[in-house]
C-alpha positions in Angstrom: -14.7 19.3 -12.5 -17.4 17.5 -10.6 -18.1 15.7 -12.7 -13.7 13.9 -13.4 -14.4 13.6 -9.8 -17.4 10.9 -9.4 -16.5 9.6 -12.3 -12.9 9.0 -10.6 -13.8 7.4 -7.3 -16.3 5.6 -9.3 -14.2 3.8 -11.4 -11.7 3.4 -8.7 -13.9 1.4 -6.3 -14.7 -1.1 -9.8 -11.0 -1.3 -10.0 -11.2 -1.7 -7.1 -13.7 -4.9 -7.0 -12.1 -6.8 -9.8 -8.4 -5.7 -8.0 -7.6 -9.3 -7.0 -6.2 -12.3 -8.5 -8.8 -15.1 -7.8 -12.0 -12.5 -8.9 -9.2 -11.9 -12.4 -9.7 -15.9 -12.7 -13.4 -16.3 -12.3 -14.0 -13.4 -14.2 -11.7 -15.5 -17.6 -13.7 -18.0 -16.5 -16.4 -16.9 -16.3 -16.2 -15.4 -20.1 -15.7 -19.4 -21.7 -18.7 -20.9 -20.1 -21.1 -20.2 -16.9 -19.7 -22.3 -13.8 -21.5 -22.5 -10.1 -19.7 -22.8 -7.3 -17.9 -25.9 -7.5 -16.8 -25.5 -10.6 -15.2 -22.1 -9.6 -13.3 -24.1 -7.0 -12.0 -27.0 -8.7 -10.2 -24.1 -11.2 -9.2 -21.7 -8.1 -8.3 -24.6 -6.1 -8.7 -22.8 -3.5 -11.6 -23.0 -1.1 -15.7 -22.9 -1.7 -15.7 -20.5 1.2 -13.2 -18.5 -0.7 -14.9 -18.6 -3.7 -18.5 -17.9 -2.5 -16.9 -14.0 0.1 -15.6 -13.1 -3.9 -18.9 -14.3 -6.2 -20.5 -12.3 -3.0 -18.0 -8.7 -4.0 -18.3 -8.9 -8.2 -21.5 -9.4 -7.5 -22.3 -6.4 -4.0 -20.3 -4.6 -8.0 -23.5 -5.7 -10.6 -19.5 -8.1 -12.0 -21.7 -11.1 -12.1 -25.2 -12.2 -11.6 -26.9 -15.5 -11.0 -29.2 -17.8 -12.3 -30.6 -20.5 -10.1 -31.7 -23.8 -11.9 -32.7 -26.7 -8.9 -30.1 -26.4 -5.5 -27.8 -25.6 -8.6 -26.5 -21.8 -8.6 -24.2 -20.1 -11.8 -23.2 -17.8 -12.7 -22.1 -15.5 -14.6 -20.2 -12.4 -16.7 -22.7 -8.8 -16.7 -21.2 -7.4 -19.3 -18.1 -10.0 -21.0 -16.3 -7.3 -22.8 -14.8 -7.0 -19.2 -13.1 -9.9 -20.0 -11.5 -8.7 -23.5 -10.6 -4.9 -21.5 -8.9 -7.4 -19.4 -6.8 -10.0 -21.5 -6.5 -5.7 -23.6 -4.7 -5.2 -19.8 -1.3 -8.5 -20.2 -0.5 -6.2 -23.6 0.9 -3.7 -20.6 1.9 -7.1 -19.1 3.9 -7.1 -21.9 5.9 -4.0 -23.0 8.1 -5.0 -19.3 9.0 -8.1 -20.0 11.4 -8.4 -22.4 14.2 -9.4 -20.0 11.5 -12.2 -18.2 10.8 -15.3 -20.4 9.2 -17.6 -17.9 6.8 -14.4 -17.1 6.4 -14.2 -20.7 5.6 -17.4 -21.2 2.6 -17.6 -18.8 1.4 -14.5 -20.3 1.1 -16.5 -23.4 -0.5 -19.2 -21.8 -2.8 -16.7 -20.1 -3.4 -15.6 -23.9 -4.8 -18.9 -25.3 -6.3 -20.2 -22.2 -8.4 -16.7 -21.7 -9.3 -16.2 -25.3 -11.2 -19.4 -26.4 -14.5 -19.2 -26.9 -17.3 -20.3 -25.7 -18.9 -23.4 -26.1 -22.2 -23.1 -24.5 -21.8 -20.2 -22.1 -24.9 -22.1 -19.5 -22.9 -24.6 -19.6 -21.3 -25.9 -16.6 -18.2 -27.6 -18.2 -17.0 -28.2 -14.7 -13.6 -27.3 -16.8 -9.9 -27.2 -14.5 -8.4 -24.7 -17.6 
């Protein structure tokens, strides 16, 4: 019994760390390729400080790791399969979407974008997907 309690607590902490729309997008964008804060800021359409705050939370839970190159800091997923795990969660969303064409269409679009194969995992793509 104690192991179930311990693991459920740890899982809740982990899920809490990724349970934000920006952090989910950061995870999926980092699956495509390594990014710096400026690239993620452009992709998310938010401020530099907001991106940095979310990356700090993800770093604290060891979801992302960083690499310095000169003045630039690049972020990548510690375990890239996390992005695939989140994509599998889209099936759960799709189950209740038979009557909502807008959301269903958005889910399909996101699947296409987020399932791209990384071209070069150590380059700043600067993409605005």
